[in-house]
N, C-alpha and C positions, 0 to 999 in steps of 0.2 A: 751761758752759751746762747748765741743769737742765730736764728735762721733768717737770713736777709732775703726778703722778697725781691722778685725781678724788678719791680718798679723803683726800688731804691737805687740799684745799679744803673738802670736806664736813665734815671733823673740826672745822674752825673754824666754818663756817657753821651747823652743827647743834649747836654748843656741846658737843662730846663730850669725853671724858676726856683725850685727848692734844692738845687744841687749842692749849695754850700752847707745846708743843714745835714743833708745825707752824707756828704764827704766828711764833715766833722764827726758824725756818729761812727763811720767806718774807721777813721783815723784814731778815734778814742778807744776802739774796741778790736783792734787788729787781731789779737790772739784768740778772740772768742767768736769769730765770724765763720758761719757755715752757709753753704748755698746748695740748693738741690740740683741734681743733674738736669731736671726739667727747666729750671731757671737758666742754667748755663746754655742749654740748647735754644731757649727762647730769646736770650740776649743775642746769640749768634744769628738766628733767623731775622730778627728785627734790624740789627745793624747791617747785615748784608743786603736786606731789602732796601735800605736807605743809602746803599752805596758806601757804607762806612766799615768795610772789611778791615781796613787798617786800624780802626779803633778796637775792633774785636781782637785783632792780633795783639795789640798792646795790652788790652784787658787780660787776655790769657797769659801773657808773659809777666805782667806786674801783679795781678790780683790772685790768680788761681794758685800759684805756688804757696801762697800764705793762707789759703782758704780750704777748709775741708769740704769736699763734695759728698753730699748725702743722697742715697738712693733708697727708694721704697723696696723692701723685700718683696719678692715675687708673690708670696702667699698673701700679702696684704692688698694687692691690686683688686681682688674680688670685693673688698670693702668700699672701694671708691664710688661705685654706683649708689650704694646706700647713703654714703656721706653727701653726695651731690643731691640726692632726692630729699633726705631728711633735714639737711641744713640749708638747702636752696643755694648751693655754691656752684660756681663754674668749675670745670675740670681742673684748671690750674690752681685755683684756691683750695679745692678739696685735696689735691696732691700735696700742697704746702702744709695744709692742716694735718693731714695724716702722717706726714714725715715728722712734723713738730711733736705730735702726740707720741709717736713711736720712739723718738730719740730724746724726748723730754726737754726740748729747747723752746725758747721764746721766739715768736715770729716778730720781725721788724718789717713794717709795711707802711704804705700810705693808702692802701686799698680799704675803703669803708666797708666792703663786704665782710671783712674780718670782725666787724663789730658784733656779728651774730654768734661768734664763737665764745663760749663761756668756760670750756674745760682746758684751754691752752692759753698761756699768758701771751698777750699781744701788746706790742709797743708801737704806737703810731708816731711817725715823724711828721 
């Protein structure tokens, strides 16, 4: 099972340089793809900020029905501050990390900040 980081989806949705690599990964692993609620919201914020609400709508219609959305249990939010402090991660990376650890899934990302993580499997595209 793969927890796909926000940057993988945005690479495709914003038509960026590594979009083909990201798309190939998603197409090859359709049944094993998961996304956090935080990533879904972040994708929406970014796409609407750039006037691409239509792309968000298509994303929600095409991708979300095939993708499990994971949320952090409320009782684990109190751990995020320590994760941020101890691992020197941004909030979004700490959230992804903590979700991956809780659900036992691999993180798929292009974010080099995840190189610091040793106790969760990370796949870099």
